[in-house]
N, C-alpha and C positions, 0 to 999 in steps of 0.2 A: 423419264425418258432412258430407256435401254439402252447400253452401250450396243454400237454395230458390231457385229463380227461376222466373218468369213465361215462357214460351216463347210463341211466335207465329210466324206464318208467312207464306208471300208472300200468300195468300191473307185474311189478315187485313187487310192493306194497302189491301184493294180499298175505295175510297171512290165510285166511279161506274162505271155501265154505259154512260156517253154511247156512242154509235156514228151515224154518220150515213153516207149513200151518197156516193161521190166524185163522183156526176154531179150533186149539190146546186151552186146557184152561190154565189158568193161573196157577193151581194147578201143571199141568202137565209139564210147564215150568220153574216151580222152580225146579221139579225133574229132568229135561233135563241140566239145568246149575250144578245141582250137580254129575251128571252123566258126565258131560264135563267140569272139573274144570279149563280148561286151555283155554276155549272159554269164550269171553268177550261179544259179540255181534252176533246176527244172523240176518239175512234178513226174512222178514215176506210177504208170497204171499197168495193172494185172487185169485178166478177165472180169474180176469182179468190181473193177472202179481204181479209185486213186487207191494207192500202196503206200507211197512215201514221197520222199523229197531227197534229190542228190545236188552236192554242190561242189563247185571248183576247188575252193580251198580245202574241203573235208577229203574230196577225193586224192588230191596232190600230196597231203599229210599222209593219208593212209597207203599210198604208194612209197613215198620215201621213207616211212618209219622202218620199211623191212628191206633188207639187201636184195631179196627175191621177191619185192613186192608185185612188180609189175608181172613176170611170169607166172605168179601163183594166180592174180586175179583178173589176167588179161583175159581169159576166154570163161568167165564165170559172168552170169546174169547180173546185170546191175541191181537186182533185187537184192544181192549179198552183201552191197556197199551203201545201200541207201540208207536213210533215217528212217526208222520204220514208222514212228509217231511224231511225225510234224505238227506244228499247229495249225490246224484247221476251224475255220469261222466261215459261217455262213453270210452272205452279202448283206442279209439285214442286220447284222449285228453293229451296235452302236461304236464310235469309237472310245467312249468311255470304258465300253465294256471291254472292249479290245485291250487297251490300256490294261486294264485289271487281269485278263487273261496273261497277258505279258509277264505281269509282276509276279502273278500265283504260280506260274506253271515255268517260265524261264530264269526266274531272278537269279539263281544259283547255278546257271546252265551256260557252258559254252557254246549254246546255241542261240544265244541272245538274238545275235542280228541275222539267223538265218530267216529267208522268205517265209512268209504266211501264205498258204492254199486258200483261196477263197472261191467257195461253192453257192451254188443257188439250188436249196434244196437237193444236193448231192451232185449237181451237174457242175462240174469245172469250169469256173471263170477266167482263173490267172493267178498270178502269183504278187501278193502285197510286198511292199517294201519296208522292212520295220525303220530302217536310216529314213525313209520317206515320211513314216509316221511320226518319229521324233520330230524332225525338222518342221513338219507341218503342225504339231500339236506347240511347239514353240512360237512359231510363225503366229497362230491364233492367238495364244496368249499374249505375247507382245502387241498383236494387232488390238486386241482388248485393252491392255494397257493405255495403249497412244489414244485410244477412243475415248477412254474414261478421262483422262487427262485434260483432253479438249473440252469435255462436256464440264470439267470442273470449272474451268476457265470462264466457259460461257454462263454457268448457272451460279457464278459467286455469290447472287444476290438472292437465290432461291433455296432455302435450308434445307427444305425438304428434299428437294431433287438431288441436292448435294449429297445429302447424307445417304440416299439410295445408289448414288454411284460410287459414294467410298464403299458402301457394303459389297457391290457387285467387285470392285478392284481387290478387295481383301480374299472374296473369295476365288478369283482367277489365281492370285499370288498364291492361297494355300494349295490349290489344285497343281500349280507349278513346283510347289516347295515339296510337295508329298510326292510326286513322280521323280524328281531330282533326287530326295533325300532317300528313299526307299530303292533306287536303282541299285542292282549289285554291281554295275561297272562302274567302276573307281571315275569320276569327273572333277574336274578342276575348270576354271573360268578366268580367262584375261581380259583386261580391255585392249583397245588397238594400239596403245604404248607398251603391250607385253605386261602390264603390272596385275598382279594378284588381285580380283574380286571376290571368289569364293571358290569353296570345295564341298563337295556332298562327304558323308559319314564314311563311306567307304575309302575314299580317296585319303581322306586325314587318318585312318587306322592303318592301311598299308604303309604310309609315308613318315608316320607317327609324328607329325607336325600338330601343332596346334591352331587352331582356326585364328584366333585371337593373334597370336606371335606372328603368323603370315600377314595380317592386316596391319600389324604395326612396325612390321620391319621394311618395309618397300620392298617386299618380295616380288619377281620379275620372274619370266620363263626361265631362265639362266641359272636361278637360284634353285629352282625344284627339278630342271632336267638338263642334263650334259649329253654330249653326244652329237653336235649340230642342230639344236632345236630353231636357231634364226633360221640357217639356210633351210631346214625342213619346210617352215612356214613359208619362205619365198617361193621354193618349190611347190607346195600345194597350191599357192596362188595360181601359179602358171599351170599345173596339171587340170585344177579346178576349171579353169577356163577352156581348157580344149574337152575336158571329158567330165562334163556336169553330171552326169548321173552315175557315176562310177565310185567306189568307196575305197580309197587308198589308207594302205596303213605304212607305217615307219617305226623304225627301231631306235628307241632312245635308251637314254640311264636314269631311272629316277633317283634324284639326289635324298635320302631319307634324313632325318633330323640328327640320327647319329653319325651321319658323314658318310654312311656306305652306300655305294652305287650300285641298283639293282636293275639289270636289262628289263625292258618291257617292249612290248609292241602297241602302238597309239593309232588311234585316229583322229582327224581333227576337221572341225567345222568353224564355219565364221558366220555370225548372223549379221545381214548385211543392212538392217536397220542400226543396229547398237554397235555393230564392228565390233563384239565381241567375240573372243578367240575360246571355242570349247573344245578341249582334250580331254578324250576318253582313253583309259587303260585298257587295252582288251585283254592283255595276259602278260604275265611275268614269266621272263624266258631264262631257265636256268643257264643255258649255254651265255646269253650275254650278258649273265650276272659276271662271267670272268673275263668279258672285254670291257675295260676301262676305256670310257670315249675320251678321256683326258690324254691319254698316249698315244703318240704317233705310231707306234708299231704294235702289232697283237701276235703272238706266239705261242707255242704249245705243242703237246704230242697228240699225233693221230691216233693213240688209245683212248684219248679223250673225245674227241672231233672225229667223224668220219670226213673225208673231202668233201663227200656229196653235201652234206650238213653245212660244211663251211661255204660252201659256192652257194647253196640255196639262202643261207642269212647275208651274205654279203651282195647278194642280188637284190632281196627283199628290203634291206637296209640304203640300196641303192649308193653303195660304196664305189670309190674309184681309188685303183691302186694296185700292186702286184703281190699276189699271192704265190709264193717261194714253196716248193714241197720238196722235201729230201728225206729220200727212203733209207732206210737201214744200211743197204749195200753202198750208201755213197752217191748214188744216180739221183738227179736232181730234174726238175722242171717248173715251169712259170704258167701262172694264168693271170691275164690281165682284164681288169674291168674299168668301166667309163660310165660313172652315175649308173651303175646296177646293170648295164649289158656286158655279156662276156664279149670282148673283141679281138683275143689274141692267145694262143697257148702255144708253148713250146715244150718238147720232151724229146730225149734220146733221137736228136735228128728231123724230129718230124715237127710240122705247125698246124695248126687249126683244128677242126674237128678229130684228126686220129689221135693227136696230141691230148687234147682233152679227155678223150675216151680213157687212155692209157694213164692220165693222172687220177682220174677220178676212180680208176681200180685201186690205188695204192692204199693200202691197209696200214701199214707200219712205217713210221718215221716221225719227222716233226715239220711246222710248218712256221713261216712267217709273213704276215700280212703288211705291207709298206704302203701308209698312205699316200695317196696324190702323186703316185708314179704312172705315168702315162705310157703306154703301147707306142713302140716306133713304127707298128704298121698293123693293119686290121686283116686276121686272115679268118675271122671266124663274123660273117656279117649278118645282119638278122635285128629283131626287134622284139624278139619272144626267148628271152632267157630261161624260164622256167620251162617252157616247151623243150627248149635245146637240151637241158639238163634231164627232163624226163626222157626224151628220146635215147641220150646216152645211157640212161639206166638201164631202158629197156634193150640194147643192144648187149650192156654188159651181162644183164640177166640171161640173154639168149645163149651169148657164147658161153657163160659158166654151164648153162644146162646141157650145150653141146659136148664142152668138155667131161661133164659127168657121164654122159651117156657112152663117152668113148672108154672110160675107165671100166664103165660096168661090163661092156663088152670084152674088154682086156680079161 
């Protein structure tokens, strides 16, 4: 008797049909993402059909990486900032074939989690979520395992059928092991008590730990990650309940075998059947290597970090505290954050957004971030801190461009 399984196709992975004209301007794309807060990707079309893919995080990174990024890109068509060769598959593609495509084409790419364009003989159908693919694959394998375990108990007296069930289980486990071990994303798995269960080869390589040692030393989440992982997991449960279809990322410090703390951006999933916690390291961050999560204060030179980079890092890692900025001439200002939201700013007698814009323009000086210091008032309302930062950067770009024009005229 064959195990009971739930089958699904590439069509079942489609979670969006967002598509945009390639002639759309980048400034309009920024506005579109603000108007669609739950859309992370959109297909791009030109007169010849599907041309590429644009993503919210990729666009924000592209703009924020350059001081004049928005003013340079704002009036360009989105064809200039899209991913030109996204993964595209026909709706008839089987899920095993899709997994093979992912491992072959994106195994060493930072675009691993980008949506996949699905078409029917060239006609656009929608965007398939890689996150949903991984979760569904794991759910299917776990379902197969549970089904086989039930059959093994029922067929204990039927040796031949029991043998066939064992063979099917081995095959399912082999498929999961292959996907888990060959994935280029470092992955570590804990049980619901935060105890270490397993890690793939990529995680073992970057952490320097040995699997045997991790298993024998009663390793837990706080042994491998610093920077508030317990708080992160509690926050994840709340956010998951409210925004089930969104992928949230967090900043932590990976504690390597040699004791060194390495900053990293991670995503988290919880398997509802086994309660296992699955943490994937999306990228190591040079900036976060300098932020030791075990210290209460984080300070440095603005020659190493721009104020915009600092604000973005604190927002994305959902920090609460006071960011004090001191210019070379002795003038200072502060920005207050509450769980990643920018709620208050003070500078030169100003408060709110004007003060924030002035502080973001500082290029030389020092900074100090003090954890868990709350603002005494709220001068910046709103729930979109990244949008707030992008607006401020845009205004700074425009004001700088105006000054340059005046200088040229003079």
